[in-house]
N, C-alpha and C positions, 0 to 999 in steps of 0.2 A: 503494499500500500504506500501511495506517495507520503513523504515524510512531513507531513503538514502538523502544527502545532494544535492541539485543541483547545479551545477558548469557551468556557462556559458562562453566560449571562444570565443571571435570574432576574426576573421583573415580574410586576403585578400584571400591567397589560402592554402586550406586544402588538406594535402598528406595523404591519408589513406594506411598504410603499412610501413613494416621495412625493406623488402628485397632489392634485387638488383635493381629494377626497381624504388622502392622508395627512395634509396640510389642516384640513379642517378638524379631522380628529385629534390631532396634536394640540390644537388650541383648546377644543372643548374638554379633552382628557385632561389637560394640564389643570384646569380651572376645578374641575371635579376631584381630581387625585390628591391636590394639595389640601383639600378639606378633611380628607381621609387617610392621609399620610401614606400614599400609594405611590410606586415608582412606575413610569411609563416609559417605555423603549422603543423607539422608531429605527426602522432598519431599512435601507434604501439601496438598490443596486447600483444607483448612479450617485449624483448630488443633488440635494435637495433643491437648490436654487434653480436648476435648469432641468427637472425631472418631470416626466408625466407628458400628458398630451398637450398642455398649455407651454411646454418647455420654450417653443420658438416665439411665443407671444400668441397674441390672439386680437382681432379687429373688433369683436362684439361679444358683450354678454348675453347670452342667449336665453337665459330666463329670468326673467324680473316680472313678477306678476303685477306689481303696482296695488297693493292692498290700501296701502296707506292714504293714496289719493283717490281711491274707490274707483280704479279705471277697469280692474276686473275682480272676479271671483276666485276663489280656490276651486269651485265648481267648474267655472269657465276653463281653467287650465286643465283639468281632468278630462274635461269634454273634448279639449283640442287632442291631448294624448291619446285618449281612448279611439277616436276616429283615426288619427294617423297610423296607428298600429291595427288599424281593420278591425277592432273592438276586443284585442289580446293585451289586456294591462291590468294590473294590481290597481284598483283605484285607491286602496287604502295607502300605498306606499307613495304614489305620486300625489296625494294629498297631503301625506306627512310631509314631503320636501317643499311643495309649493306654499303652505302655510308658513314656511319658517324662510324662503330663500331670500326674500327681500331685506331681511335682517343681516345676511351674509353679505349681499352686496352693499349694505351700508357700511358694513366692517371694510370691505375692500378700499371704499372711499375713504373712511377714518385712517387706514393704513397708508395711503398715498396714492392710488390707483385713479389715474385721471379719466374721468368719465365726461363724455360730451355733455353740453348743457345750451339751453338757447338763450336768447336775450333776456328770457324771463326768469332764467335760474332753473328751468325744467329740464329734466333727462331728455336726451334726442334720442328717439327710437329709430333702429334699422325697421323693426317690423312691429306687430303687437306685443310681442314677449321679449323683443331685443333691445338692448343699449348699445350705443356707439362708445368704444372707448380708445384711447391712446394706450394699447395694450402689448407694445413691445417687451416691455418689462413686469407684465402682468403678474406671472409666475413667480419671480423674484420679490416682488411686493408680500406676496401670499406667503411664500416661503419665510421670508423674514419674520412675520408674525408668527409663525409655527416653531421656528426655532427659539424665537424670545420665549415665547410660552413655555417651552420644555426646559430650556437652559437656565432662563434668569429666574424661574419659580424654583429651581433646585428638585423638581421633582422628576426632570427627566432626562434623557440622554440620547443620542442620535450616533448611529452607525452607517456610514456611507461606504458605498463601494463594495457591498456584500449582497451576494446573489443567493437568495432563498431557494434551496432546491426542493423542499417539501416539509410536511408537517412531521411532528413527532406523537404519534399516536400510542395510546394505551387503550385497547379495546375499542370503545365508541368515543373514549374521550381524548380531546387534543390537549397537549401539554406544551405546546410550543412549537418551534422550528428550527430546522437545520439549515447550514448553508456555507459558503465558503468566500474569503476575500478575493477578490479580483486582481489583486496587487500583491498579496502576501501570501506566505506558505500558512495559512490559517483557516482551520475549519471551526465553525461558530455553531453553537449549541444555546438556542434562546430558550430557557424554561418560562414559561408564564402560566398565570391562571386564567387569563382570558386573551383570545388572538384576533387583532381586527384585519381583515384581508383588503388591502387596497392596491394591490399590484397591477391594475390596468387590464386591458382586453387582450385582443391576438390579431396581429398582422403578419403577413406573409406566411399564412396556413394556405393560401391560394397563390398560384403563380401571379406575380404582378404583371401589369402591363410594362412596365420599364424593364429593360434587359441590359447586359453587359453592365458599365461603369454606373448607370443608372439605377440599378436593381434595388438598391437600398431606398430609392425615393419611392413613398406612398403618401397616402392622404393621412392616413393616421401614423403616429411614430412608430418606425420599424423596431424599435426595441420592445413593444408590446408584445410579448411572446407567449400569451396564454397562462402566465404564471397563476394569477386568480382562480382560472377555472381548473387549472392542475391541483393546486394547492385544496380546493374544497372538493373535488372528485375523489383523491387519493383520502381524505379525511373520512370519506363516506357521506358527504352531504348530498341532499335532493337538489338538482338542478331544474332549472326551468327556461324555456325558450331558447333552447340550445339550437333549434331550427332557424332562428332568426338571425339572419347575417345582414349587415348594412352595406348598401353598394351606392356610395355619394357619385352624383355626376358633378365635376369639377374641372377646372380648365385644363384640358388635356397636356399630359406629360409631366406638368410641375404640380398638379393637382391645388391649385390655387383656389380660394373660396369664391363663391358664386352667390352667396346670401344677400351680400350688400349691393350686387347688380341686380339682383332680382326684387329686393324689398326696398332698398335706398333709392336706387338709380332708376328703378320700375322697368328693367331691361326686358326684352324679351328675347326667347331662344327659337331658333328657326332653323329648318333644314337647309340643303343647300340650294334648293330651289326657292328659297324664301317663305316656304311655307311654315306658319305656326302650328307645330302638332299638337298644342293644347287646344286648338280651335279646330283644325281639321279632324282630328280624331276624339272629339268630344263623345262621339255615340257610344265609343268604346267602355267609357266609363259605367254606362248602363249595364254591363255585363258582370260588374263587380259591387252590384247594389247590396248592402245599403250605402256603403262606403264611397262609393264612385259619385255618390250626389253631395257629400258633405264640403263645408268650405273652410280651411282650404285643402284642396285635394290631397289625399295622402301622398308623402314623398315617393312611395314605391310606384305609384299608379302614374304619377308625373315622370318618372323613369322609364316606365314600360311604355307609356307612348312615344318617348323618344327612341327607344330601343326599335319600336314597330318601324319607324322611319327609318333607320339605321339598316335593319334587315330586309326592308324592301329596296334598299340602294340608293336611298335619300341622303346618305351622309356626306360629308360629316356635317354634324350639328353646330351651330355657332351662338355665341352670346353677340346680340347687337350692341356692342359697347359704343358704338360710333351713334348710333341712331339713339340711344338712351342719353348720351351726354348732349346731343344736338337738342334734344327736344325739351331739356332742362334749361339750357343756354338761350333757347329761341323765346323764351319768357322775357328776356333782358334785351332782345334786338332792337327795340327801339331806343336804345343807349348804348351807342358803339363802345362807349368807356366802360359800362356797367357789365355789357356783353364780353368784352375781352376779359374782365377781371373773374366773370364768373367762369368762364372758359378754364383759366388758370386754376381757380380753385377746384374744379371737378376734375381737372386732370391729375392735381397732386392728390385727391382723395381716392383717385382710381389707383394711383401707386401706393399710396399709404396702406390700403386694404392689405396688399401683399406684404408690403415691407412691415407691418405689424405682425404678421404669422406665418406667412408662406414665401419666405425672401427668394427662393428658387425660381418661383412664379416671376417675379419681377426681373431677374437674371434672365429668364426665358425670353420675355418680352424684350428686353434690351439686345439681347443675341439674333433675336429673329426680326429687328427693325419694327416691331409692333407699335403702334401710336393708338391707344385706345379710342382717343377722338376722331381717328380717321379710319379704323380697320376693325372688322370684326376679328374675335377670336374664338377658336375651337373648344368646345366642352366635350366631355365623354363621361360614360359611366365607368367608374373604378373598379377594382377586384373586389370581392368580399372582404369584409371585416367582422371581428366579432366584439361587439361593444355594448354595456348595458347602459352608457350614460347620452348617447346621442339619439340616433333614429333606430338603433338596435335595441335588443331588449335581453341578451343572453347574459346569464349569471346564476347566482344561486337563489333558492327558494328560501327567502327569509321571513321572520315574523313582521307583521306590522305592527302598529302602535294600538294598544286597548282601546283608547278613547275613540278610536274612529271605526271601531267594527260594530256591526250589526248583530244581532242576536245569532243569525244562522253564520254569519262570517267569522264570527269569533273562534267557532269549531276549527275552521280551514285556514285562517289568517294570523292566530295570535297563539304563541307559545311560551310566552312569559317576559321577553326582552325584544324590544323593538331591534329589528335589523340583525336579528341573531339567526343562522342557519339552523338546518336540522340537527346540528351537531354541537351538543352543549357547548358554549365558551368560544364558539367560533362566529366572528360577526363580520359582516360584507358591508363594502360601500363603494360608490361609484362603478366602475364596470364590472366589479365582483358582485354586484347585485342584481339579480334580473328582475324582469318584468315590472319595472318603473323607470322607462325611457324618457328621453326629451328632460334629462335633469341637466346635462351640458357641464359647463365648469362650475358655475354658482351652484348648481345643484348638487354635484358631486360633493363640493367642498359643503354643502349644507348637511348632506347625508352621512358625511363623514361625522360631522359635529352631533348626528342624531345617534349615529352608532355608537361614538365614542361614549357619550354619557349614559347609554344603555350598557355598555361593556363595562363601565366603572360600578355601576348598579352591581350587576352580574359579579364581580370581583367582590365587592363589599359582602354580598350574600354568599359567595362560595368562596372564602378566603383561605382556603388550604394550599399550602404549597404542594406543587407538583414532583410526583416522585417518578423520576426517569431511571429506566434500568440501565445498566452501563453495558449490558451486551447489546441492548437495542442501539444505543448510540455508535457503539463500535460497527455494528452492521451496516448502519446508515452511512458512516463515514467511509467505509469501504465500498460500499456501492457508488457513492456520489463522486468520489474520487479515482473509480476505475478506469475512466477513460486516459487519465494521466498513465496509470499503470501498463494499459494495454498499448498505448504507442510506444513506451519505452520498451516494451518486451520485444516488440514486432517491427520496431521502425528501420533496423539493419537489415531486413530481409529483401528490400527492394531497392533499387538506385534512386527512385523517387518517391519520398515519404508520403507523397499525397495519393498514391497509387499501392495499395496492399490488400492482399487475399484474407488477410487477419483482423483487418479493420474497415470502418467506414469514417471518412472524416463528417465535420458536421455540415459543411455546405453542400457536398453530395446529399447527404442524408435529408437535407431540407429540399432539394431539387427533387428528390422520389417524392417526398410529401407533396410538394405543389404540384407535381405532375399528376400524381393520383386525384388529388382535390379539382384541378381544373378540368380534367378529362372526365371525369365520372361523378362530381359533386356539383357540377353547374358551374364551372369558371368561366373565364372571359372568354377562352378559345370555343366553349361550347354555348356561348350565347346565352350564359346563365340558366341553362336547361339540362334537367335530370330525368330519371326515372325508376322504377324500382330496380330494374335488372341492374342498371348502370351503378345504383347505390349499393347494391349486395355485392358488385363485383369489386366497389370501393373498401368495402368492409374487409373482404378478402384479402386484398393487396395491403391496407392497412395491419393486418394480422401478421404478414409477413414483414412489414416495415417495424413493427414492435419487437419481433423475434431478433432482428437485426439491430434495433437500438441498443441491445447489451454488447454490441460490438463497436459502439461509438469509441471514437480515438480522440485524444486533445495532446496537443504539443506544448501548451502552456495554459496561463490561466485564464486568457481570454477566450480560449478555444473551448477549455472545460466549460465556461458560461454558455458558450454557440450550443455546446452537446447539450447540456440541460434546457436551454432556450427551446430548443427543437424538439426535445422529448415533450416538453409541454406543449408546443403547438399541435404535436402528433394527439395526445389526448383530447385537446380542444376539437381537432378533426373527428375524432371516433364519435364523439359525443353530437356533434352537428350531424354527421352521417346518420346516426342511428336515430337520431329525433327526426329529420328529414323523412326518414323512410316509415316512421312510425306516424306521422301527420299525413292521412292519405287525402290530400288536396293541394291546390295551389291558394293559398291565402295572400300571398304577397308578391304577385307578378312584378318585375323590375328588380326584385332583390334574389328570386329564383322562381322558376317554372318546372313543376312536376308535369311532363308531357302526358303520362300516363293517369292522371287525376288534375286535368286542366281547369277545374272550376272550383270556386269557393262551396264550402260545403257548411252552411250554417248550422244545421239541424246536428249533425253529428262531431263537428271539430270546431266550435264555437267553445274552445276549453283550453287550458294550459296543457301543452306537452311536455312532461317532466320524465326526469330520468335519474336513476343512482346507480353507481358503480359501488358493489361490496367488496371492500378490501380483504374480507375475509376467505369468501369464495370466488373472489375475480368474475363475479357474474353481473350482467346488467339487467336493471327492471326499468322497464317503460310504463309511465302510468298517467292517467288524465286527472287533472284537478279542476274544479269548477270555477267559471267567472261569476263573481258577486259582484252586485252593484250596493256601494256605499255611499253613493252620492248624497243622500239626504243628511249623512252626518258631515261631508266633506262641504256641503253647502252653509250648514250652520257655523263651521269654524271660517268660512270666507265671508261670511255676512259683516 
């Protein structure tokens, strides 16, 4: 076994991750832990300042309900989320976040985040729920608050550049987590009374559109490798919405955001012939009733109408940036000086939208001589991603808040502590928790706060020190560091260490995974289409890949991390394929299409499709959970 020092850290609450959810959890946990003399430990595989989906920045806060000003109610937001996910949502979880998210946004502003305001001092909205921000340093601002809360209070500590490989389990109880430093020869054992999982979603499970040197380019951060799903699956937690992948339409190749163009600039997207598919294909929405009739049209259906144009040979699809800018500027055409000034403002805002959050798109525009006020830009559907925070919903099945339950829903949706998974003491937030989409950055931070408060309560009420068997730790250490030993044992048997009959490197392992998912599970090259036979073939090939995962090899710390990242992705992939196979309908055309079950089936499948992996038997269980209405409770909260 690789000669790594074993470092044991004992804590009360362990927060895994460094993104928005983890930072929100750190701020809240520090407050409550201080009152109960508890210790909080945050562990991140990166550096908290620039960790997570908001690492590069953001040009808008996408969830702000506006309760204080009476703009909307919690019920309004629940309605919006339910409609966009075609009826599949946990209303209690969505409402729980929506009733608290505004206070989180106000904290952001207090901490120093610049939020756009008009001449009357009111927030500038990008859309009904979105606020415009100068957000290049959004994550830095929130990370500073999290670090101050933990370190200055004296209750917490932060470990960075530590990759969490998996949970420590004693039967059905989680005792913490194990991992390793990506810089030093150190193996870490974190013993905890409660663990809060917030390690993001999954990218690069499917083959990306970009290739070669651009392969790492994705819409969602490429370092999101399914660690949240892996951790909860291996702990034996019930998972939900694993079939729901998100496919965003973004500016092609650099994945620049489209929200500001659609919502702020009121731009249109058209095919190469100038046709507006949202108008020309409006009749198609009737086939997806009742959700095809709601406003706004669900994101997946908007995707689908554009995809139909592309499949009919009417591509590429363009964002009509020049038309949108001109239309706004024309309001000032009577005054040449004002017109020129407005054009410069609009041009600056167009570039700033990318510079705040997707710098590579600005570079691509510059490199391809694009001037948005003069020329349209191509947009395209990205590859699939697994996230519980944006327009996806995959994650762990967690308990909702007790006060938002109806008599009936309390049996199904509540088991003692808000945001606790079905494994006692394992809490989830952000991309780690499922069926509560459209929380975005502000909602994820809010959910981290909610989960942390509940986790501290759990620790107070279950304040027993975890007893970890040393033999278990030794076995976990040997398994986790095995790729280093495999490489050292066999690397001299070939002239090229990348090619060896005794092992597989993580890069090639990832290519195999992506090929399976792309061709059999409805990726880009399959036009996001699959069927029962293809999915069954995917499971067959994933089983072979899982066998070969024991032969992964790493030549250094970085490759060891890559080995485990791709193992995590593989488990996310299997959960996805099994759940797509289980849900015998097409509910989200535009995200994926089941060619053998091409219609929505409200009678049989307006339910949650859940799964659970049993670590003791290595068997999967698929099950349905009911969708229940808790709107009356949510409406009261939002009043």
